ZADO-1210 file (C-alpha; in nm, 4 decimals, padded with zeros to 6 digits):
<atoms>
<atom x="03.1325" y="04.6503" z="-01.4703" code="MET" pos="1"/>
<atom x="02.9547" y="04.3324" z="-01.5766" code="GLU" pos="2"/>
<atom x="02.9315" y="04.0463" z="-01.3310" code="GLU" pos="3"/>
<atom x="03.2478" y="03.8399" z="-01.3610" code="MET" pos="4"/>
<atom x="03.2256" y="03.5242" z="-01.5684" code="LYS" pos="5"/>
<atom x="03.3188" y="03.1997" z="-01.3961" code="LYS" pos="6"/>
<atom x="03.6193" y="02.9871" z="-01.4861" code="THR" pos="7"/>
<atom x="03.7943" y="02.6753" z="-01.3516" code="ASP" pos="8"/>
<atom x="03.9792" y="02.7504" z="-01.0266" code="ILE" pos="9"/>
<atom x="04.1617" y="02.4970" z="-00.8121" code="THR" pos="10"/>
<atom x="04.3954" y="02.5408" z="-00.5186" code="CYS" pos="11"/>
<atom x="04.6369" y="02.2761" z="-00.3892" code="GLU" pos="12"/>
<atom x="04.9484" y="02.3098" z="-00.1777" code="HIS" pos="13"/>
<atom x="04.9189" y="02.6883" z="-00.1755" code="GLY" pos="14"/>
<atom x="04.9137" y="02.7144" z="-00.5560" code="VAL" pos="15"/>
<atom x="04.6031" y="02.8599" z="-00.7152" code="GLU" pos="16"/>
<atom x="04.5426" y="02.7443" z="-01.0748" code="GLN" pos="17"/>
<atom x="04.3050" y="02.9466" z="-01.2877" code="ILE" pos="18"/>
<atom x="04.1799" y="02.8292" z="-01.6284" code="GLY" pos="19"/>
<atom x="04.1397" y="03.0594" z="-01.9271" code="PHE" pos="20"/>
<atom x="03.8032" y="03.1147" z="-02.1016" code="PRO" pos="21"/>
<atom x="03.7375" y="02.9960" z="-02.4544" code="LYS" pos="22"/>
<atom x="03.6910" y="03.3546" z="-02.5817" code="GLU" pos="23"/>
<atom x="03.6425" y="03.7195" z="-02.4839" code="ASP" pos="24"/>
<atom x="03.7812" y="03.9053" z="-02.1803" code="TYR" pos="25"/>
<atom x="03.7921" y="03.7564" z="-01.8314" code="LEU" pos="26"/>
<atom x="03.9620" y="03.8822" z="-01.5148" code="PRO" pos="27"/>
<atom x="04.1599" y="03.5872" z="-01.3797" code="LEU" pos="28"/>
<atom x="04.3081" y="03.7091" z="-01.0522" code="LYS" pos="29"/>
<atom x="04.2727" y="04.0233" z="-00.8399" code="ASP" pos="30"/>
<atom x="04.5183" y="04.0843" z="-00.5601" code="TYR" pos="31"/>
<atom x="04.5306" y="04.4045" z="-00.3589" code="GLU" pos="32"/>
<atom x="04.5902" y="04.6735" z="-00.6223" code="ALA" pos="33"/>
<atom x="04.6357" y="04.4622" z="-00.9367" code="TRP" pos="34"/>
<atom x="04.4479" y="04.2313" z="-01.1683" code="ARG" pos="35"/>
<atom x="04.5612" y="03.9726" z="-01.4210" code="VAL" pos="36"/>
<atom x="04.3159" y="03.9041" z="-01.7029" code="ALA" pos="37"/>
<atom x="04.3114" y="03.7359" z="-02.0413" code="VAL" pos="38"/>
<atom x="04.1611" y="03.8490" z="-02.3720" code="LEU" pos="39"/>
<atom x="04.0908" y="03.5826" z="-02.6325" code="LYS" pos="40"/>
<atom x="03.9647" y="03.6088" z="-02.9853" code="SER" pos="41"/>
<atom x="03.5919" y="03.6831" z="-03.0109" code="CYS" pos="42"/>
<atom x="03.3517" y="03.8730" z="-03.2344" code="GLU" pos="43"/>
<atom x="03.4460" y="04.2081" z="-03.0727" code="ASN" pos="44"/>
<atom x="03.8139" y="04.1642" z="-03.1677" code="THR" pos="45"/>
<atom x="03.7394" y="04.1263" z="-03.5422" code="ASN" pos="46"/>
<atom x="03.8376" y="04.4418" z="-03.7373" code="LEU" pos="47"/>
<atom x="03.4982" y="04.4482" z="-03.9104" code="GLU" pos="48"/>
<atom x="03.3245" y="04.4766" z="-03.5695" code="LYS" pos="49"/>
<atom x="03.5589" y="04.7257" z="-03.3996" code="ILE" pos="50"/>
<atom x="03.3838" y="05.0628" z="-03.3778" code="ASP" pos="51"/>
<atom x="03.5078" y="05.1907" z="-03.0413" code="TRP" pos="52"/>
<atom x="03.8214" y="05.2686" z="-02.8438" code="MET" pos="53"/>
<atom x="03.8842" y="05.2951" z="-02.4713" code="GLN" pos="54"/>
<atom x="04.1352" y="05.4694" z="-02.2470" code="LYS" pos="55"/>
<atom x="04.2126" y="05.4263" z="-01.8785" code="HIS" pos="56"/>
<atom x="04.2384" y="05.7463" z="-01.6774" code="MET" pos="57"/>
<atom x="04.3973" y="05.6041" z="-01.3590" code="LEU" pos="58"/>
<atom x="04.6442" y="05.3423" z="-01.4792" code="THR" pos="59"/>
<atom x="04.8715" y="05.2090" z="-01.7471" code="ASP" pos="60"/>
<atom x="04.7723" y="04.8697" z="-01.8893" code="GLU" pos="61"/>
<atom x="05.0153" y="04.5917" z="-01.9842" code="VAL" pos="62"/>
<atom x="04.9644" y="04.3331" z="-02.2596" code="PHE" pos="63"/>
<atom x="05.1619" y="04.0194" z="-02.3469" code="VAL" pos="64"/>
<atom x="05.0845" y="03.8074" z="-02.6548" code="LEU" pos="65"/>
<atom x="05.0457" y="03.4425" z="-02.5515" code="LEU" pos="66"/>
<atom x="04.9210" y="03.2828" z="-02.8734" code="ASP" pos="67"/>
<atom x="04.8078" y="03.3679" z="-03.2246" code="GLY" pos="68"/>
<atom x="04.8196" y="03.7246" z="-03.3492" code="ASN" pos="69"/>
<atom x="04.7128" y="04.0538" z="-03.1952" code="CYS" pos="70"/>
<atom x="04.7363" y="04.4043" z="-03.3340" code="THR" pos="71"/>
<atom x="04.7215" y="04.6926" z="-03.0876" code="LEU" pos="72"/>
<atom x="04.5067" y="04.9697" z="-03.2308" code="LEU" pos="73"/>
<atom x="04.6074" y="05.3118" z="-03.0987" code="LEU" pos="74"/>
<atom x="04.4361" y="05.6503" z="-03.1152" code="GLY" pos="75"/>
<atom x="04.6556" y="05.8972" z="-02.9260" code="GLY" pos="76"/>
<atom x="04.5729" y="06.0729" z="-02.6003" code="ASN" pos="77"/>
<atom x="04.3385" y="06.3509" z="-02.7100" code="GLY" pos="78"/>
<atom x="03.9743" y="06.4106" z="-02.6262" code="GLU" pos="79"/>
<atom x="03.8805" y="06.1537" z="-02.8899" code="LYS" pos="80"/>
<atom x="04.0811" y="05.8929" z="-03.0839" code="PRO" pos="81"/>
<atom x="04.2687" y="06.0216" z="-03.3896" code="GLU" pos="82"/>
<atom x="04.5934" y="05.9697" z="-03.5837" code="ASN" pos="83"/>
<atom x="04.5363" y="05.5946" z="-03.5697" code="PHE" pos="84"/>
<atom x="04.8309" y="05.3561" z="-03.5547" code="LYS" pos="85"/>
<atom x="04.8540" y="04.9770" z="-03.5543" code="ALA" pos="86"/>
<atom x="05.1261" y="04.7741" z="-03.3808" code="ILE" pos="87"/>
<atom x="05.1597" y="04.4005" z="-03.4468" code="GLU" pos="88"/>
<atom x="05.2381" y="04.2425" z="-03.1109" code="MET" pos="89"/>
<atom x="05.5291" y="03.9989" z="-03.0894" code="LYS" pos="90"/>
<atom x="05.5284" y="03.7017" z="-02.8491" code="PRO" pos="91"/>
<atom x="05.7257" y="03.7329" z="-02.5243" code="HIS" pos="92"/>
<atom x="05.7303" y="04.1130" z="-02.5416" code="LYS" pos="93"/>
<atom x="05.5542" y="04.3386" z="-02.2914" code="LEU" pos="94"/>
<atom x="05.3436" y="04.6261" z="-02.4288" code="TYR" pos="95"/>
<atom x="05.2536" y="04.9005" z="-02.1791" code="ASN" pos="96"/>
<atom x="04.9770" y="05.1392" z="-02.2888" code="ILE" pos="97"/>
<atom x="05.0203" y="05.4556" z="-02.0849" code="LYS" pos="98"/>
<atom x="04.7202" y="05.5960" z="-01.8993" code="LYS" pos="99"/>
<atom x="04.5045" y="05.8328" z="-02.1010" code="GLY" pos="100"/>
<atom x="04.5823" y="05.6738" z="-02.4413" code="TYR" pos="101"/>
<atom x="04.3035" y="05.5372" z="-02.6627" code="TRP" pos="102"/>
<atom x="04.3420" y="05.1716" z="-02.7615" code="HIS" pos="103"/>
<atom x="04.1710" y="04.8525" z="-02.8719" code="ASN" pos="104"/>
<atom x="04.2793" y="04.5083" z="-02.9975" code="HIS" pos="105"/>
<atom x="04.2368" y="04.3090" z="-03.3168" code="MET" pos="106"/>
<atom x="04.2941" y="03.9349" z="-03.2677" code="LEU" pos="107"/>
<atom x="04.2990" y="03.6476" z="-03.5118" code="ASP" pos="108"/>
<atom x="04.1126" y="03.3222" z="-03.4380" code="GLY" pos="109"/>
<atom x="04.3918" y="03.1952" z="-03.2101" code="LYS" pos="110"/>
<atom x="04.4728" y="03.5309" z="-03.0506" code="GLY" pos="111"/>
<atom x="04.5251" y="03.5257" z="-02.6746" code="GLU" pos="112"/>
<atom x="04.6629" y="03.8203" z="-02.4735" code="VAL" pos="113"/>
<atom x="04.7531" y="03.8393" z="-02.1051" code="LEU" pos="114"/>
<atom x="04.6513" y="04.1705" z="-01.9408" code="ILE" pos="115"/>
<atom x="04.7821" y="04.3266" z="-01.6191" code="VAL" pos="116"/>
<atom x="04.6005" y="04.6330" z="-01.4892" code="GLU" pos="117"/>
<atom x="04.4920" y="04.8039" z="-01.1704" code="ASN" pos="118"/>
<atom x="04.2222" y="04.6034" z="-00.9931" code="GLN" pos="119"/>
<atom x="03.9905" y="04.9067" z="-00.9846" code="ASN" pos="120"/>
<atom x="03.9953" y="04.9548" z="-01.3638" code="THR" pos="121"/>
<atom x="03.6314" y="04.9792" z="-01.4709" code="ASN" pos="122"/>
<atom x="03.3871" y="05.1717" z="-01.6902" code="ASP" pos="123"/>
<atom x="03.3732" y="05.4615" z="-01.4403" code="ASP" pos="124"/>
<atom x="03.7424" y="05.5474" z="-01.4914" code="ASN" pos="125"/>
<atom x="03.7876" y="05.4132" z="-01.8448" code="SER" pos="126"/>
<atom x="03.5883" y="05.6114" z="-02.1009" code="PRO" pos="127"/>
<atom x="03.4807" y="05.4424" z="-02.4223" code="THR" pos="128"/>
<atom x="03.4468" y="05.6358" z="-02.7468" code="TYR" pos="129"/>
<atom x="03.2072" y="05.5138" z="-03.0188" code="LYS" pos="130"/>
<atom x="03.3631" y="05.6057" z="-03.3540" code="MET" pos="131"/>
<atom x="03.1743" y="05.7468" z="-03.6518" code="ASN" pos="132"/>
<atom x="03.2039" y="05.6002" z="-04.0036" code="ALA" pos="133"/>
<atom x="03.4962" y="05.8251" z="-04.1076" code="ASP" pos="134"/>
<atom x="03.6895" y="05.7380" z="-03.7911" code="GLU" pos="135"/>
<atom x="03.6253" y="05.3664" z="-03.8423" code="ILE" pos="136"/>
<atom x="03.7506" y="05.3914" z="-04.2010" code="ASN" pos="137"/>
<atom x="04.0647" y="05.5753" z="-04.0838" code="SER" pos="138"/>
<atom x="04.1280" y="05.3065" z="-03.8239" code="LEU" pos="139"/>
<atom x="04.0847" y="05.0270" z="-04.0774" code="ARG" pos="140"/>
<atom x="04.3141" y="05.2038" z="-04.3264" code="ALA" pos="141"/>
<atom x="04.6029" y="05.2023" z="-04.0773" code="CYS" pos="142"/>
<atom x="04.5721" y="04.8237" z="-04.0441" code="VAL" pos="143"/>
<atom x="04.5349" y="04.7271" z="-04.4113" code="GLU" pos="144"/>
</atoms>
């Protein structure tokens, strides 16, 4: 996994406060077996740039829409993503992607999603699949 990016962290009176990044993905807090992270709108969350999906083999992953718009892009639980589906996230609703299911996110310019996952979630236990042109077109068709 890439070296963690730095963010604003303060601690007073036993309360740790952790600032969010301006864009992209950033783990915010690890504690024992879990991690809280945030995903904000960036180039990689634009539908025109999405050409891959990922699945986590050891854990479910939870998402909560904090701001803007986010569409969960789903690709089933097979050897590769297929039968693409898109789910528009609603604020204040928890979305739990079960382990072994392909997924990605499309965010608008204000999109901000809170993520809760196992602390040991990383590239070694979360395969990424690079889609070919036909698969990308199928994914885009389910969104449009």
